[in-house]
DSSP file (Angstrom, degrees, kcal/mol; ACC not computed):
  #  RESIDUE AA STRUCTURE BP1 BP2  ACC     N-H-->O    O-->H-N    N-H-->O    O-->H-N    TCO  KAPPA ALPHA  PHI   PSI    X-CA   Y-CA   Z-CA
    1    1 A M              0   0    0      0, 0.0     2,-0.3     0, 0.0     0, 0.0   0.000 360.0 360.0 360.0 130.2  -41.8  148.9   13.4
    2    2 A S        -     0   0    0      1,-0.1   107,-0.2   107,-0.0     3,-0.1  -0.538 360.0-173.0 -73.4 130.4  -42.4  145.9   11.1
    3    3 A L        +     0   0    0     -2,-0.3     2,-0.4   105,-0.3   106,-0.2   0.685  68.3  47.4 -89.6 -22.4  -39.5  143.5   10.7
    4    4 A T  E     +A  108   0A   0    104,-3.0   104,-1.7     2,-0.0     2,-0.1  -0.949  44.1 173.2-127.2 145.1  -40.9  141.3    8.1
    5    5 A N  E     +A  107   0A   0     -2,-0.4   102,-0.2   102,-0.2     2,-0.2  -0.614  28.6 162.8-143.3  80.1  -42.6  142.0    4.8
    6    6 A Q  E     -A  106   0A   0    100,-1.5   100,-3.3    -2,-0.1     2,-0.3  -0.555  18.2-158.1 -98.3 159.6  -43.0  138.6    3.3
    7    7 A F  E     -A  105   0A   0     98,-0.2     2,-0.4    -2,-0.2    98,-0.2  -0.982  11.1-148.1-141.5 151.0  -45.3  137.6    0.4
    8    8 A A  E     -A  104   0A   0     96,-2.3    96,-2.4    -2,-0.3     2,-0.4  -0.919  20.3-166.0-112.8 149.1  -46.9  134.5   -1.0
    9    9 A K  E     +A  103   0A   0     -2,-0.4     2,-0.3    94,-0.2    94,-0.2  -0.994  13.1 174.6-141.9 136.7  -47.5  134.2   -4.7
   10   10 A A  E     -A  102   0A   0     92,-2.4    92,-3.4    -2,-0.4     2,-0.3  -0.991   9.1-178.9-140.1 144.3  -49.5  131.8   -6.9
   11   11 A E  E     +A  101   0A   0     -2,-0.3     2,-0.3    90,-0.2    90,-0.2  -0.991   4.8 167.7-145.1 150.4  -50.1  132.0  -10.6
   12   12 A M  E     -A  100   0A   0     88,-2.1    88,-2.5    -2,-0.3     2,-0.5  -0.934  32.6-121.6-164.6 138.0  -52.0  130.1  -13.3
   13   13 A L  E     -A   99   0A   0     -2,-0.3     2,-0.5    86,-0.2    86,-0.2  -0.710  26.6-165.6 -78.1 129.3  -53.1  130.2  -16.8
   14   14 A I  E     -A   98   0A   0     84,-3.1    84,-2.7    -2,-0.5     2,-1.9  -0.972  17.0-139.5-117.2 123.3  -56.8  130.0  -17.2
   15   15 A R  S    S+     0   0    0     -2,-0.5    82,-0.2    82,-0.2    84,-0.1  -0.477  72.3  86.3 -89.3  70.5  -58.3  129.3  -20.7
   16   16 A K  S    S-     0   0    0     -2,-1.9    -2,-0.2    82,-0.1    80,-0.1  -0.967  89.1 -76.5-152.3 156.2  -61.1  131.6  -20.5
   17   17 A P     >  -     0   0    0      0, 0.0     4,-2.0     0, 0.0     3,-0.3  -0.186  41.0-117.3 -54.3 151.4  -61.7  135.3  -21.3
   18   18 A V  H  > S+     0   0    0     76,-0.3     4,-3.1    79,-0.2     5,-0.3   0.868 115.3  59.6 -61.3 -35.6  -60.4  137.8  -18.7
   19   19 A S  H  > S+     0   0    0      1,-0.2     4,-2.1     2,-0.2    -1,-0.2   0.913 107.8  45.5 -59.5 -45.9  -64.1  139.0  -18.1
   20   20 A E  H  > S+     0   0    0     -3,-0.3     4,-1.7     2,-0.2    -1,-0.2   0.901 115.8  45.3 -62.3 -47.2  -65.1  135.3  -17.0
   21   21 A V  H  X S+     0   0    0     -4,-2.0     4,-0.9     2,-0.2    -2,-0.2   0.940 114.2  48.6 -72.4 -42.4  -62.0  134.9  -14.8
   22   22 A F  H >X S+     0   0    0     -4,-3.1     3,-1.0     1,-0.2     4,-0.9   0.926 110.3  51.7 -55.9 -44.8  -62.4  138.4  -13.1
   23   23 A E  H >X S+     0   0    0     -4,-2.1     4,-3.0    -5,-0.3     3,-0.6   0.854  98.4  66.6 -65.8 -32.4  -66.1  137.8  -12.5
   24   24 A A  H 3< S+     0   0    0     -4,-1.7    -1,-0.3     1,-0.2     7,-0.2   0.827 108.3  38.3 -57.5 -33.1  -65.2  134.5  -10.8
   25   25 A F  H << S+     0   0    0     -3,-1.0    -1,-0.2    -4,-0.9    -2,-0.2   0.613 118.7  47.1 -90.6 -13.6  -63.5  136.4   -8.0
   26   26 A I  H << S+     0   0    0     -4,-0.9    17,-1.6    -3,-0.6    -2,-0.2   0.752 104.9  63.3 -95.3 -31.6  -65.9  139.3   -7.8
   27   27 A N    >X  -     0   0    0     -4,-3.0     4,-2.6    15,-0.2     3,-1.5  -0.827  64.1-159.6-104.0 115.6  -69.1  137.3   -7.7
   28   28 A P  H 3> S+     0   0    0      0, 0.0     4,-1.7     0, 0.0    -1,-0.1   0.685  88.2  72.5 -68.0 -14.9  -69.7  134.9   -4.8
   29   29 A E  H 34 S+     0   0    0      2,-0.1    -5,-0.1     1,-0.1    -2,-0.0   0.847 112.5  28.3 -65.7 -27.3  -72.2  132.9   -6.7
   30   30 A I  H X4 S+     0   0    0     -3,-1.5     3,-2.4    -7,-0.2     4,-0.3   0.865 116.8  57.8 -92.8 -45.4  -69.2  131.6   -8.7
   31   31 A T  H >X S+     0   0    0     -4,-2.6     4,-1.9     1,-0.3     3,-1.5   0.804  97.6  63.1 -60.7 -28.0  -66.4  131.8   -6.1
   32   32 A T  T 3< S+     0   0    0     -4,-1.7    -1,-0.3     1,-0.2    -2,-0.1   0.541  93.5  65.4 -72.9  -3.9  -68.4  129.6   -3.6
   33   33 A K  T <4 S+     0   0    0     -3,-2.4   110,-0.4     1,-0.1    -1,-0.2   0.620 121.5  13.3 -86.5 -13.8  -68.0  126.8   -6.2
   34   34 A F  T <4 S+     0   0    0     -3,-1.5   111,-0.4    -4,-0.3    -2,-0.2   0.441 134.1  17.0-139.2  -3.1  -64.2  126.7   -5.8
   35   35 A W  S  < S+     0   0    0     -4,-1.9    -3,-0.2     1,-0.6     2,-0.1   0.335 109.6  13.7-137.2 -94.5  -63.1  128.6   -2.7
   36   36 A F        -     0   0    0     -5,-0.3    -1,-0.6     1,-0.1    17,-0.2  -0.475  58.0-133.7 -90.5 167.6  -65.2  129.6    0.2
   37   37 A T  S    S+     0   0    0     15,-2.2     2,-0.3     1,-0.2    16,-0.2   0.636  79.5  17.6 -99.3 -18.1  -68.7  128.5    1.0
   38   38 A K  E     -B   52   0A   0     14,-1.6    14,-2.3    -7,-0.1     2,-0.3  -0.991  56.9-177.1-148.2 156.7  -70.6  131.7    1.9
   39   39 A S  E     -B   51   0A   0     -2,-0.3    12,-0.2    12,-0.2     3,-0.1  -0.989  30.0-134.7-147.5 156.2  -70.2  135.4    1.3
   40   40 A T  S    S-     0   0    0     10,-1.7     2,-0.3    -2,-0.3    11,-0.1   0.481  78.9 -44.3 -86.6   0.4  -72.1  138.5    2.3
   41   41 A G  S    S-     0   0    0      9,-0.3    -1,-0.2     6,-0.0     3,-0.1  -0.928  73.4 -49.2 160.3 178.2  -71.9  139.9   -1.1
   42   42 A R        -     0   0    0     -2,-0.3     2,-0.5     1,-0.1   -15,-0.2  -0.287  64.8 -95.9 -69.8 160.8  -70.0  140.8   -4.3
   43   43 A L        +     0   0    0    -17,-1.6     2,-0.3    20,-0.0    -1,-0.1  -0.706  56.2 158.9 -82.0 128.3  -66.6  142.6   -3.9
   44   44 A E    >   -     0   0    0     -2,-0.5     3,-2.4     3,-0.4    20,-0.4  -0.980  48.3 -90.4-148.3 134.1  -67.1  146.3   -4.3
   45   45 A V  T 3  S+     0   0    0     -2,-0.3    20,-0.2     1,-0.3    30,-0.0  -0.212 109.7   4.0 -54.9 136.1  -64.7  149.1   -3.1
   46   46 A A  T 3  S+     0   0    0     18,-1.7    -1,-0.3     1,-0.2    19,-0.1   0.480  98.7 120.4  69.5  10.5  -65.5  150.3    0.4
   47   47 A Q    <   -     0   0    0     -3,-2.4    17,-0.4    17,-0.1    -3,-0.4  -0.918  63.4-133.0-101.9 112.9  -68.2  147.7    0.8
   48   48 A P        -     0   0    0      0, 0.0     2,-0.3     0, 0.0    15,-0.2  -0.453  30.2-178.4 -70.8 142.9  -67.3  145.4    3.8
   49   49 A V  E     - C   0  62A   0     13,-1.9    13,-3.7    -2,-0.1     2,-0.4  -0.948  18.6-149.5-134.7 151.0  -67.7  141.7    3.1
   50   50 A E  E     - C   0  61A   0     -2,-0.3   -10,-1.7    11,-0.2     2,-0.4  -0.987   8.2-157.1-125.6 139.9  -67.3  138.5    5.1
   51   51 A W  E     -BC  39  60A   0      9,-2.1     9,-2.7    -2,-0.4     2,-0.4  -0.921  12.0-158.3-110.3 138.7  -66.2  135.2    3.5
   52   52 A T  E     -BC  38  59A   0    -14,-2.3   -15,-2.2    -2,-0.4   -14,-1.6  -0.945  19.6-163.5-119.8 138.5  -67.0  131.8    5.3
   53   53 A W  E >>> - C   0  58A   0      5,-3.1     5,-1.5    -2,-0.4     3,-1.5  -0.877  14.2-173.1-115.2  92.5  -65.6  128.4    5.1
   54   54 A E  G >45S+     0   0    0     -2,-0.6     3,-1.3     1,-0.3    -1,-0.2   0.885  78.8  59.8 -61.8 -42.7  -68.3  126.5    6.7
   55   55 A M  G 345S+     0   0    0      1,-0.3    -1,-0.3    -3,-0.1    -2,-0.0   0.742 115.8  35.4 -59.8 -23.9  -66.4  123.2    6.8
   56   56 A Y  G <45S-     0   0    0     -3,-1.5    -1,-0.3     2,-0.2    -2,-0.2   0.420 107.1-123.6-109.5  -1.0  -63.7  124.8    8.9
   57   57 A N  T <<5 +     0   0    0     -3,-1.3     2,-0.4    -4,-0.8    -3,-0.2   0.940  65.2 140.0  58.4  47.1  -66.1  127.1   11.0
   58   58 A V  E   < +C   53   0A   0     -5,-1.5    -5,-3.1     2,-0.0     2,-0.4  -0.991  31.9 179.9-127.7 129.4  -64.1  130.2    9.8
   59   59 A T  E     -C   52   0A   0     -2,-0.4    -7,-0.2    -7,-0.2    -9,-0.0  -0.970   8.4-169.0-122.7 138.1  -65.3  133.6    8.8
   60   60 A I  E     -C   51   0A   0     -9,-2.7    -9,-2.1    -2,-0.4     2,-0.2  -0.983  19.9-126.3-133.5 126.9  -62.9  136.3    7.7
   61   61 A P  E     -C   50   0A   0      0, 0.0    17,-1.1     0, 0.0     2,-0.5  -0.470  25.4-155.2 -69.4 137.0  -63.7  140.1    7.2
   62   62 A I  E     -CD  49  77A   0    -13,-3.7   -13,-1.9    -2,-0.2     2,-0.6  -0.961  12.3-167.6-116.9 129.2  -62.8  141.6    3.8
   63   63 A T  E     - D   0  76A   0     13,-3.0    13,-2.7    -2,-0.5     2,-0.7  -0.970  16.7-145.2-113.6 119.0  -62.1  145.2    2.9
   64   64 A V  E     + D   0  75A   0     -2,-0.6   -18,-1.7   -17,-0.4    11,-0.3  -0.741  21.5 174.6 -80.3 115.4  -61.9  145.9   -0.7
   65   65 A K  E     +     0   0A   0      9,-2.1     2,-0.3    -2,-0.7    10,-0.2   0.802  62.9   0.8 -92.3 -34.0  -59.3  148.6   -1.4
   66   66 A A  E     - D   0  74A   0      8,-1.8     8,-2.9     2,-0.0     2,-0.3  -0.987  49.2-172.2-156.8 145.6  -59.3  148.7   -5.2
   67   67 A I  E     - D   0  73A   0     -2,-0.3     6,-0.2     6,-0.2   -22,-0.1  -0.951   1.0-177.4-140.4 123.6  -60.9  147.1   -8.2
   68   68 A E  E >>  - D   0  72A   0      4,-3.0     3,-2.9    -2,-0.3     4,-2.3  -0.967  43.8-111.9-110.8 102.1  -59.7  147.8  -11.8
   69   69 A P  T 34 S-     0   0    0      0, 0.0   -50,-0.1     0, 0.0     4,-0.1  -0.123  92.3  -8.1 -45.2 128.7  -62.2  145.9  -14.0
   70   70 A F  T 34 S+     0   0    0      1,-0.1    22,-0.1   -52,-0.1     3,-0.1   0.461 134.8  63.1  63.7  14.2  -60.7  142.9  -15.7
   71   71 A K  T <4 S-     0   0    0     -3,-2.9    19,-2.5     1,-0.3     2,-0.3   0.668 103.5  -1.6-127.5 -46.8  -57.1  144.1  -14.5
   72   72 A R  E  <  -DE  68  89A   0     -4,-2.3    -4,-3.0    17,-0.2    -1,-0.3  -0.999  38.7-168.1-162.4 145.0  -56.7  144.1  -10.6
   73   73 A I  E     -DE  67  88A   0     15,-1.9    15,-2.6    -2,-0.3     2,-0.4  -0.991  12.7-172.2-130.6 131.1  -58.4  143.5   -7.2
   74   74 A L  E     +DE  66  87A   0     -8,-2.9    -9,-2.1    -2,-0.3    -8,-1.8  -0.994  12.7 165.8-129.8 131.8  -56.8  144.5   -4.0
   75   75 A I  E     -DE  64  86A   0     11,-2.8    11,-2.3    -2,-0.4     2,-0.4  -0.914  30.4-141.8-134.9 162.3  -58.2  143.5   -0.6
   76   76 A E  E     +DE  63  85A   0    -13,-2.7   -13,-3.0    -2,-0.3     2,-0.3  -0.953  33.8 172.0-113.2 142.5  -57.2  143.5    3.0
   77   77 A W  E     +DE  62  84A   0      7,-2.4     7,-2.6    -2,-0.4   -15,-0.2  -0.967  22.9  57.8-149.5 162.1  -58.4  140.4    5.0
   78   78 A G  S    S-     0   0    0    -17,-1.1     5,-0.2    -2,-0.3     2,-0.2  -0.461  81.1 -56.6 111.7 179.9  -58.1  138.7    8.3
   79   79 A N    >   -     0   0    0     -2,-0.2     3,-1.9     3,-0.1     4,-0.3  -0.478  66.1 -88.0 -92.2 164.4  -58.6  139.6   11.9
   80   80 A H  G >  S+     0   0    0      1,-0.3     3,-0.8     2,-0.2    -1,-0.0   0.840 126.7  43.2 -51.1 -42.7  -56.8  142.7   13.4
   81   81 A N  G 3  S+     0   0    0      1,-0.2    -1,-0.3     0, 0.0    -3,-0.0   0.650 121.8  38.7 -81.7  -9.8  -53.7  140.8   14.4
   82   82 A D  G <  S+     0   0    0     -3,-1.9     2,-0.3     2,-0.1    -1,-0.2  -0.026  78.2 150.5-123.9  29.6  -53.4  138.9   11.2
   83   83 A L    <   +     0   0    0     -3,-0.8    24,-0.5    -4,-0.3     2,-0.3  -0.451  15.2 163.1 -66.8 123.3  -54.4  141.5    8.7
   84   84 A T  E     -E   77   0A   0     -7,-2.6    -7,-2.4    -2,-0.3     2,-0.4  -0.873  32.6-121.1-131.3 171.7  -52.7  141.0    5.3
   85   85 A S  E     -EF  76 105A   0     20,-1.7    20,-2.7    -2,-0.3     2,-0.4  -0.901  18.6-162.3-118.4 155.4  -53.4  142.3    1.8
   86   86 A V  E     -EF  75 104A   0    -11,-2.3   -11,-2.8    -2,-0.4     2,-0.5  -0.988   5.1-166.9-131.4 132.6  -54.1  140.2   -1.2
   87   87 A E  E     -EF  74 103A   0     16,-2.5    16,-2.2    -2,-0.4     2,-0.5  -0.983   3.8-163.1-128.8 125.0  -53.8  141.4   -4.8
   88   88 A W  E     -EF  73 102A   0    -15,-2.6   -15,-1.9    -2,-0.5     2,-0.4  -0.877   6.4-170.8-100.3 132.4  -55.1  139.7   -7.9
   89   89 A T  E     -EF  72 101A   0     12,-2.4    12,-2.2    -2,-0.5     2,-0.5  -0.993   6.3-157.4-121.7 142.2  -53.8  140.7  -11.3
   90   90 A F  E     - F   0 100A   0    -19,-2.5     2,-0.6    -2,-0.4    10,-0.2  -0.958   5.3-170.1-122.7 123.7  -55.3  139.5  -14.6
   91   91 A S  E     - F   0  99A   0      8,-3.0     8,-2.9    -2,-0.5     2,-0.6  -0.956  16.0-143.5-118.5 116.9  -53.3  139.6  -17.8
   92   92 A E  E     + F   0  98A   0     -2,-0.6     6,-0.2     6,-0.2     3,-0.1  -0.670  20.8 176.9 -76.5 116.9  -55.2  138.8  -21.0
   93   93 A L  E     -     0   0A   0      4,-1.9     2,-0.3    -2,-0.6     5,-0.2   0.722  68.6 -19.8 -98.4 -21.9  -53.0  136.9  -23.2
   94   94 A S  E >  S- F   0  97A   0      3,-1.4     3,-1.1     0, 0.0    -1,-0.3  -0.920  87.1 -72.5-161.0-175.7  -55.5  136.4  -25.9
   95   95 A A  T 3  S+     0   0    0     -2,-0.3   -77,-0.2     1,-0.2     3,-0.0   0.799 132.3  25.0 -57.5 -27.9  -59.3  136.5  -26.4
   96   96 A D  T 3  S+     0   0    0    -79,-0.1     2,-0.3   -80,-0.1    -1,-0.2   0.019 109.8  75.7-134.3  30.1  -59.8  133.3  -24.5
   97   97 A T  E <   - F   0  94A   0     -3,-1.1    -4,-1.9   -82,-0.2    -3,-1.4  -0.992  49.6-177.8-140.7 137.2  -56.7  133.0  -22.1
   98   98 A T  E     -AF  14  92A   0    -84,-2.7   -84,-3.1    -2,-0.3     2,-0.5  -0.999  17.5-148.4-134.8 130.7  -55.9  134.8  -18.8
   99   99 A F  E     -AF  13  91A   0     -8,-2.9    -8,-3.0    -2,-0.4     2,-0.4  -0.899  19.0-160.2 -99.4 125.3  -53.0  134.6  -16.7
  100  100 A V  E     -AF  12  90A   0    -88,-2.5   -88,-2.1    -2,-0.5     2,-0.5  -0.894   7.7-171.7-110.4 133.6  -53.9  135.2  -13.0
  101  101 A C  E     -AF  11  89A   0    -12,-2.2   -12,-2.4    -2,-0.4     2,-0.5  -0.988   1.5-169.2-123.8 129.5  -51.4  136.2  -10.3
  102  102 A I  E     -AF  10  88A   0    -92,-3.4   -92,-2.4    -2,-0.5     2,-0.4  -0.974   4.1-176.9-119.8 129.6  -52.3  136.3   -6.6
  103  103 A V  E     -AF   9  87A   0    -16,-2.2   -16,-2.5    -2,-0.5     2,-0.6  -0.989   7.8-165.4-129.6 123.6  -49.9  137.9   -4.2
  104  104 A N  E     -AF   8  86A   0    -96,-2.4   -96,-2.3    -2,-0.4     2,-0.5  -0.947  12.4-153.9-106.0 112.6  -50.6  137.9   -0.4
  105  105 A T  E     -AF   7  85A   0    -20,-2.7   -20,-1.7    -2,-0.6     2,-0.5  -0.793   6.3-163.5 -90.2 120.7  -48.4  140.3    1.5
  106  106 A I  E     -A    6   0A   0   -100,-3.3  -100,-1.5    -2,-0.5     2,-0.5  -0.924   6.6-174.8-106.4 124.4  -47.7  139.6    5.1
  107  107 A I  E     +A    5   0A   0     -2,-0.5     2,-0.3   -24,-0.5  -102,-0.2  -0.978  28.7 103.2-121.4 132.1  -46.4  142.3    7.4
  108  108 A G  E     -A    4   0A   0   -104,-1.7  -104,-3.0    -2,-0.5  -105,-0.3  -0.976  66.3-106.1-179.9-175.9  -45.3  141.8   10.9
  109  109 A D  S    S+     0   0    0     -2,-0.3     2,-0.7  -106,-0.2  -104,-0.1   0.293  91.0  85.4-115.3  11.9  -42.5  141.4   13.4
  110  110 A D     >  -     0   0    0      1,-0.2     4,-2.8  -106,-0.1     5,-0.2  -0.892  56.9-172.7-108.5  99.2  -42.8  137.7   14.1
  111  111 A I  H  > S+     0   0    0     -2,-0.7     4,-2.4     1,-0.2     5,-0.2   0.848  82.7  52.5 -64.3 -33.7  -40.7  136.0   11.3
  112  112 A E  H  > S+     0   0    0      2,-0.2     4,-2.3     1,-0.2    -1,-0.2   0.939 112.7  45.0 -67.9 -43.9  -41.7  132.5   12.2
  113  113 A K  H  > S+     0   0    0      1,-0.2     4,-2.9     2,-0.2     5,-0.2   0.954 112.8  51.8 -59.5 -50.5  -45.5  133.4   12.1
  114  114 A A  H  X S+     0   0    0     -4,-2.8     4,-2.0     1,-0.2    -1,-0.2   0.889 110.0  48.6 -58.7 -38.7  -45.0  135.4    8.9
  115  115 A M  H  X S+     0   0    0     -4,-2.4     4,-2.5     2,-0.2    -1,-0.2   0.900 109.8  51.1 -72.3 -35.0  -43.3  132.4    7.2
  116  116 A A  H  X S+     0   0    0     -4,-2.3     4,-2.8     1,-0.2    -2,-0.2   0.911 110.0  51.5 -60.0 -41.7  -46.0  130.0    8.3
  117  117 A M  H  X S+     0   0    0     -4,-2.9     4,-2.3     2,-0.2    -2,-0.2   0.867 110.6  47.6 -60.0 -40.8  -48.5  132.5    6.9
  118  118 A V  H  X S+     0   0    0     -4,-2.0     4,-3.0    -5,-0.2     5,-0.2   0.944 111.4  50.3 -63.2 -46.2  -46.6  132.5    3.5
  119  119 A R  H  X S+     0   0    0     -4,-2.5     4,-2.3     1,-0.2    -2,-0.2   0.954 115.6  42.9 -61.8 -50.7  -46.3  128.8    3.4
  120  120 A D  H  X S+     0   0    0     -4,-2.8     4,-2.4     1,-0.2    -1,-0.2   0.847 114.6  49.5 -63.4 -36.8  -50.1  128.4    4.0
  121  121 A S  H  X S+     0   0    0     -4,-2.3     4,-2.9     2,-0.2     5,-0.3   0.916 109.6  51.1 -68.4 -47.1  -51.1  131.2    1.7
  122  122 A T  H  X S+     0   0    0     -4,-3.0     4,-1.8     1,-0.2    -2,-0.2   0.933 113.8  44.2 -51.2 -51.4  -49.0  129.8   -1.1
  123  123 A E  H  X S+     0   0    0     -4,-2.3     4,-2.1    -5,-0.2    -2,-0.2   0.944 115.4  47.9 -63.6 -45.9  -50.5  126.5   -0.8
  124  124 A G  H  X S+     0   0    0     -4,-2.4     4,-2.0     1,-0.2    -2,-0.2   0.901 112.1  47.4 -64.4 -43.5  -54.1  127.8   -0.4
  125  125 A F  H  X S+     0   0    0     -4,-2.9     4,-2.7     2,-0.2    -1,-0.2   0.851 109.5  54.7 -72.4 -33.0  -54.0  130.2   -3.4
  126  126 A T  H  X S+     0   0    0     -4,-1.8     4,-2.4    -5,-0.3    -1,-0.2   0.939 110.2  47.1 -58.6 -45.2  -52.5  127.4   -5.6
  127  127 A L  H  X S+     0   0    0     -4,-2.1     4,-3.0     2,-0.2     5,-0.2   0.913 111.0  52.1 -57.2 -46.0  -55.5  125.3   -4.6
  128  128 A V  H  X S+     0   0    0     -4,-2.0     4,-2.7     1,-0.2    -2,-0.2   0.967 111.7  45.7 -54.3 -56.4  -57.9  128.2   -5.4
  129  129 A L  H  X S+     0   0    0     -4,-2.7     4,-2.5     1,-0.2    -2,-0.2   0.902 111.9  50.3 -60.1 -43.0  -56.4  128.7   -8.8
  130  130 A A  H  X S+     0   0    0     -4,-2.4     4,-2.1     2,-0.2    -1,-0.2   0.882 112.9  48.4 -55.1 -43.5  -56.4  125.0   -9.6
  131  131 A G  H  X S+     0   0    0     -4,-3.0     4,-2.5     1,-0.2    -2,-0.2   0.932 111.1  49.1 -65.1 -44.1  -60.0  124.8   -8.6
  132  132 A L  H  X S+     0   0    0     -4,-2.7     4,-2.7    -5,-0.2     5,-0.3   0.905 109.9  52.5 -59.8 -46.0  -60.9  127.8  -10.6
  133  133 A K  H  X S+     0   0    0     -4,-2.5     4,-2.7     2,-0.2     5,-0.4   0.920 109.9  47.0 -54.0 -51.3  -59.2  126.3  -13.6
  134  134 A A  H  X S+     0   0    0     -4,-2.1     4,-1.7     1,-0.2     6,-1.5   0.881 115.9  48.0 -65.7 -40.8  -61.1  123.0  -13.4
  135  135 A L  H  X S+     0   0    0     -4,-2.5     4,-1.1     4,-0.3    -2,-0.2   0.922 117.6  36.4 -64.9 -45.6  -64.4  124.9  -13.0
  136  136 A L  H  < S+     0   0    0     -4,-2.7    -2,-0.2    -5,-0.2    -3,-0.2   0.875 125.4  37.1 -83.1 -37.8  -64.1  127.4  -15.7
  137  137 A E  H  < S+     0   0    0     -4,-2.7    -3,-0.2    -5,-0.3    -2,-0.2   0.844 136.7  14.9 -80.7 -31.6  -62.4  125.2  -18.2
  138  138 A Y  H  < S-     0   0    0     -4,-1.7    -3,-0.2    -5,-0.4    -2,-0.2   0.443  92.4-120.8-124.0  -4.7  -64.1  121.9  -17.6
  139  139 A N     <  +     0   0    0     -4,-1.1     2,-0.4    -5,-0.4    -4,-0.3   0.934  68.1 140.3  62.5  44.7  -67.2  122.7  -15.5
  140  140 A I        -     0   0    0     -6,-1.5     2,-0.7    -9,-0.2    -1,-0.3  -0.969  45.9-151.8-120.0 132.6  -65.7  120.4  -12.8
  141  141 A T        +     0   0    0     -2,-0.4  -107,-0.1     1,-0.1    -9,-0.1  -0.929  15.0 179.7-106.1 115.4  -65.9  121.3   -9.1
  142  142 A L        -     0   0    0     -2,-0.7    -1,-0.1   -11,-0.2  -108,-0.1   0.716  26.7-140.7 -90.5 -20.0  -63.0  119.6   -7.5
  143  143 A N     >  +     0   0    0   -110,-0.4     4,-1.6     3,-0.1     5,-0.1   0.871  41.7 157.2  59.2  39.6  -63.5  120.7   -3.9
  144  144 A L  H  >  +     0   0    0      1,-0.2     4,-0.7     2,-0.2     3,-0.1   0.917  68.4  44.5 -61.6 -48.7  -59.9  121.3   -3.3
  145  145 A V  H >> S+     0   0    0   -111,-0.4     3,-0.7     1,-0.2     4,-0.5   0.914 113.4  49.6 -63.9 -40.4  -60.2  123.7   -0.5
  146  146 A G  H 34 S+     0   0    0      1,-0.2    -1,-0.2     2,-0.1    -2,-0.2   0.752 113.0  47.4 -68.9 -25.8  -62.8  121.8    1.3
  147  147 A D  H 3< S+     0   0    0     -4,-1.6    -1,-0.2     1,-0.1    -2,-0.2   0.483  86.3  89.6 -94.7  -0.8  -60.8  118.6    1.1
  148  148 A R  H << S+     0   0    0     -3,-0.7    -1,-0.1    -4,-0.7    -2,-0.1   0.925 102.9  22.9 -55.4 -47.9  -57.5  120.0    2.2
  149  149 A F  S  < S-     0   0    0     -4,-0.5    -1,-0.3    -3,-0.1     3,-0.1  -0.747  86.5-165.7-125.5  78.6  -58.2  119.3    5.9
  150  150 A P    >   -     0   0    0      0, 0.0     3,-1.4     0, 0.0    -3,-0.1  -0.351  29.0-100.2 -70.8 152.4  -60.7  116.5    6.0
  151  151 A K  T 3  S+     0   0    0      1,-0.2     3,-0.1    -2,-0.0   -96,-0.0  -0.362 108.1  30.5 -63.4 141.7  -62.6  115.8    9.3
  152  152 A G  T 3  S+     0   0    0      1,-0.3     2,-0.5    -3,-0.1    -1,-0.2   0.222  88.6 120.9  95.9 -20.7  -61.1  112.8   11.2
  153  153 A L    <   -     0   0    0     -3,-1.4     2,-0.7     2,-0.0    -1,-0.3  -0.670  51.3-151.0 -85.7 129.3  -57.4  113.3   10.0
  154  154 A N              0   0    0     -2,-0.5    -3,-0.0     1,-0.1    -1,-0.0  -0.876 360.0 360.0 -99.0 119.0  -54.9  113.8   12.6
  155  155 A S              0   0    0     -2,-0.7    -1,-0.1    -6,-0.0    -2,-0.0   0.373 360.0 360.0-111.4 360.0  -52.1  116.0   11.2
C-alpha cells in the first residue's frame, strides 16, 4: 500500500501558439534544445522512448500513456523503483499565448524519498519551462538544465 502520493508542479505562460508549445514537448528536435540531449523518437502513445542527458550520463525510459493534441500529454518515466507520472496540460489563452502546467506525481511509501523527488522535480520542471520560454519567445538557448550541476562543483 502506498503511503505517499505527492506531486511537483511547475507552470509558465509562453507567448507562442499552443501548437508550437505542444510540438516542443512532442518533437525531440526541439526538446533537445532546452531539456534533454538525446531521444530515441517523438512522443507517441504506446511507443517506448528513452531520453538521455549526456552531461549527467543518465538515460530514462518513457512510456506515453496519453496524448490529446494541443491539450495534454501524460507519460510514465523512470526506472522500476522510481516510476512516476508526468502530465502536461496546455491552455490556449489567446492565438499567441499558451499556459503550460506540468505535474509530476510521485507515489511511494518512503516519505523522505518522495519529498526529495518533489523538490527536485519542481526545480527541474521550472528550469525546463524557463528554458522553453527563452527558446520559443526569443530564440535563445539558455542551457539551464545542463548548467544546473556543472562538473567540478562540490555540492
